[in-house]
Steps between C-alpha positions, in 0.01 A plus 500: 500500500607154595291254292624190690259320737600596851497205738548566874646200683429469876769403752374141552543421129856643497596303802369178352682568183827576671468214742486217247419421135131461449184677373593844642848487336356382176249798508777751557712351223202538269415866610855623481480532122469796280119481504451567867602748767551316832417741786566501872480778751772612737315327779490165315880530438548567871274203591688265262835602644384474856342156453807367331724636775276318754441173311798468264775722637769334286322605182372845604783717360515313173124526449510868601756570228302295253173689571663836467664414172203312347278671241221569747329832566516608869224755572473737794296416800172700520468781748322431830248776407391299198393194708148623597406509130543122480344390835365145518652397166777297669628376836697770686849384422411440132338844445822686411608229265155503326508886482842490337370265233199719440709821491734347237191385295588137507282262304551192731598436861626149560477379855472186714261681742179560299294496814664826610350705214156611388562359152174598324494855635864561413445376142184715461650821648857476361502238221771311694471127494601326824601148405658186650817345387309220328282753313810698400666187365185437284484853374866528419556137385547595137830677571822306436774704669767345272327651190461860625 
């Protein structure tokens, strides 16, 4: 059993981190240590690549290779038949991403779109914390990536 804390990172955090140095990139540097498992779903990977191809086409291929070789866990998208079990916990487009995080038993889900999730209900039912980038930086501030 993997004892590492599993942290699911939403597309918007990845894009911010890959776009420029700042809070999102600092968080990813901290998380990509031996203490944490950084998780995304196949759908998040597709969204990252699609967004980069649209907004930063000159960097898309380099970032794609980076993401595929980085020590992140890419989990399968949930089946369509699973979705009714999670109705009203997230906005429609975010539902498969949330379910992927739940299925992989992630501990945290970091997103810039808190309003799209029923945070209290998700935590109560699945013990999954939906948190903002700012909250994540506070939680994971003690990590120094250079010492891990």
